[in-house]
MARNU-121643 format. One line per 8 residues: number of its first residue (from 1); their letters; for each residue z, y, x of C-alpha. Coordinates in steps of 0.02 Angstrom, whole numbers, plus 50000, padded with zeros to 5 digits. Example, Ala and Ser with C-alpha at 12.3 -4.5 7.8 and 13.67 -1.06 7.14 Angstrom:
1 = as = 50390,49775,50615 ~ 50357,49947,50684
***
This chain:
1 = msnfefel = 50000,50000,50001 ~ 49956,50174,50063 ~ 50099,50282,50127 ~ 50087,50468,50082 ~ 50207,50576,49987 ~ 50166,50759,49961 ~ 50295,50882,49900 ~ 50263,51055,49826
9 = akeekkdd = 50334,51189,49940 ~ 50324,51376,49966 ~ 50154,51424,50037 ~ 50164,51473,50221 ~ 49991,51555,50246 ~ 49930,51413,50356 ~ 49759,51333,50358 ~ 49746,51171,50265
17 = alhinakr = 49762,51022,50383 ~ 49750,50833,50364 ~ 49793,50687,50476 ~ 49725,50519,50422 ~ 49782,50363,50509 ~ 49700,50204,50436 ~ 49788,50087,50557 ~ 49958,50146,50498
25 = dtvtgyvt = 49895,50174,50319 ~ 49961,50356,50319 ~ 49900,50525,50267 ~ 49996,50681,50315 ~ 49952,50864,50303 ~ 49965,51032,50223 ~ 49859,51075,50072 ~ 49854,51243,49978
33 = vyrfndkd = 49883,51229,49791 ~ 49865,51361,49657 ~ 49975,51352,49501 ~ 49932,51444,49340 ~ 49937,51432,49152 ~ 49772,51405,49056 ~ 49747,51553,48937 ~ 49690,51443,48788
41 = tkqfvlya = 49787,51284,48804 ~ 49944,51355,48889 ~ 49945,51201,48998 ~ 50013,51212,49176 ~ 49872,51185,49300 ~ 49883,51140,49483 ~ 49724,51160,49583 ~ 49696,51100,49762
49 = psfeitgy = 49530,51184,49812 ~ 49517,51091,49979 ~ 49483,50932,49878 ~ 49419,51012,49717 ~ 49557,50917,49625 ~ 49658,50977,49474 ~ 49813,50915,49390 ~ 49872,50984,49222
57 = getnekal = 50005,50953,49088 ~ 50125,51027,48963 ~ 50252,51051,49103 ~ 50240,51092,49287 ~ 50310,50918,49325 ~ 50172,50828,49224 ~ 50038,50933,49313 ~ 50113,50890,49484
65 = imlkealy = 50121,50703,49439 ~ 49936,50710,49386 ~ 49886,50799,49545 ~ 49980,50679,49655 ~ 49901,50528,49567 ~ 49729,50604,49592 ~ 49763,50634,49780 ~ 49836,50458,49795
73 = elftsylv = 49670,50386,49731 ~ 49570,50499,49845 ~ 49673,50463,50000 ~ 49674,50276,49960 ~ 49485,50279,49962 ~ 49484,50382,50124 ~ 49593,50251,50213 ~ 49464,50110,50185
81 = msssqlhr = 49311,50212,50238 ~ 49232,50195,50409 ~ 49260,50350,50519 ~ 49081,50407,50496 ~ 49096,50391,50303 ~ 49261,50484,50307 ~ 49184,50623,50414 ~ 49037,50640,50293
89 = elsklgwk = 49148,50646,50139 ~ 49268,50774,50214 ~ 49121,50876,50278 ~ 49051,50891,50104 ~ 49214,50975,50052 ~ 49210,51095,50200 ~ 49334,51007,50317 ~ 49302,51009,50504
97 = qnrfrhkd = 49354,50865,50621 ~ 49460,50910,50772 ~ 49357,50876,50925 ~ 49506,50813,51029 ~ 49609,50727,50894 ~ 49484,50629,50787 ~ 49611,50583,50653 ~ 49643,50770,50619
105 = fskvvvda = 49542,50878,50502 ~ 49564,51061,50453 ~ 49492,51178,50325 ~ 49487,51366,50329 ~ 49597,51460,50205 ~ 49518,51477,50032 ~ 49517,51651,49948 ~ 49612,51647,49785
113 = dgslknfn = 49484,51758,49697 ~ 49337,51652,49749 ~ 49423,51486,49712 ~ 49492,51531,49542 ~ 49350,51636,49471 ~ 49286,51493,49362 ~ 49455,51448,49291 ~ 49529,51512,49128
121 = asedtier = 49684,51582,49214 ~ 49783,51736,49176 ~ 49784,51836,49338 ~ 49972,51871,49326 ~ 50010,51684,49318 ~ 49925,51629,49479 ~ 50048,51568,49609 ~ 50004,51496,49779
129 = falva = 50102,51340,49846 ~ 50072,51202,49969 ~ 50078,51015,49962 ~ 50160,50957,50122 ~ 50180,50783,50196
***
């Protein structure tokens, strides 16, 4: 079974980073997450632009559970990919592989206005957090 447990934390203005170790079956990293309420449904929404994954629910806890489940499925698939497949998939999402540490990937900071322009969010409800492992 894959081993990764991300926790929601205060955002520290760092670039998103990911370390994938298929031999140890682990994924660690730092991923920016935006939290907001949908204008129409009033649902809590957590959006991780680095992976284009969203979790939502009637409560923040339900949204976090859904986001973690989606990331779990994504990371589980990453762990079984060949290194070239993994590189291709992460490159499609804008991640860059570290030249010297081939298990490390990073992604530039995503602008809140650009990332959230297609969401139905009230501007005053957008909060920036991080998932940290």
